[in-house]
Each structure stands twice: as C-alpha cells, then as structure tokens.
N, C-alpha and C positions, 0 to 999 in steps of 0.2 A: 558460441560464435567464435570463429577463428580470428586471431589477431590480425588487424589490418593496419598498414602504414598510412592510410589516407582516410579522412572522414567520409562516411557513407552519404552524408547530406551535402556538404559543400566541397569536398575533395581536397581540403587542406591537409598538410602533413601532420600526423599525430605524434607528439613527442612523449607524452605521459603514458606509462604502462597501463594505467587504469583506462585511459581514453582508448588506447589501442585494443584492449580487451573488450571494451564496450562497442567500439567501431565508430564512435562519434566523439567530437571534441566537446569541451565543457559548454561552450556557447550554444552549439547546435543541440546538445543534449537538453539544455534548459528550454530551448525554443520548441523542441518537438516532444518533450516528455508529457505523457498523459498524467494529469493531476490525480493524485490518490484521494479517493473519497473517504470521508470519515466513516468509522464503523457504525452500523445502525445501533441506535439506543434501544434498550429493552423498555417496554412500557412499565410505568409505575404500578406496583401492586397495591390493592386496597389493604388497609390494616386488618380486615377480617374477611374470612371466606366461610360461608355457611355458618356464621355465628361463632366460629372459633378463631382465635388469634392466628395470624399468618405463620407464626413459628411452629404451631401444632400441625399444620397441613403438610403432608409429605407429598412429594411429586417426583416422578422419574426424571424430570428435567434438571433437578438440582442435585 
C-alpha cells in the first residue's frame, strides 16, 4: 500500500511513518483490525498405536 497522508477510515492526518505506511491511524487500526485466531491444536496421541509405544511408530507427518 502506498503511503497516505490521511487515515483511510476517518480522514485524519497521519503523523507516524508506520501509520502512513499502513494507511490508518492507531485508533482506527485497533477498531478495524480483524482479530487473529489461535493456531489449531493438534489432537493428543494415544500412548500406544497397534500395541507399540508411540515412539516406535514412524509417520511421514513427523
């Protein structure tokens, strides 16, 4: 995004270089920011798979 001298949300003058690069002021940025969702958690593995300890089981995912 090109630097803008005015906030894209409310139109106020932007003084901070980071705000200009973002295109919104700090207050409008907090009000309009999409909350970041936590990363999905992996399901817990059972201690045994097919009668063998989980450490002995090889998987292409690990």
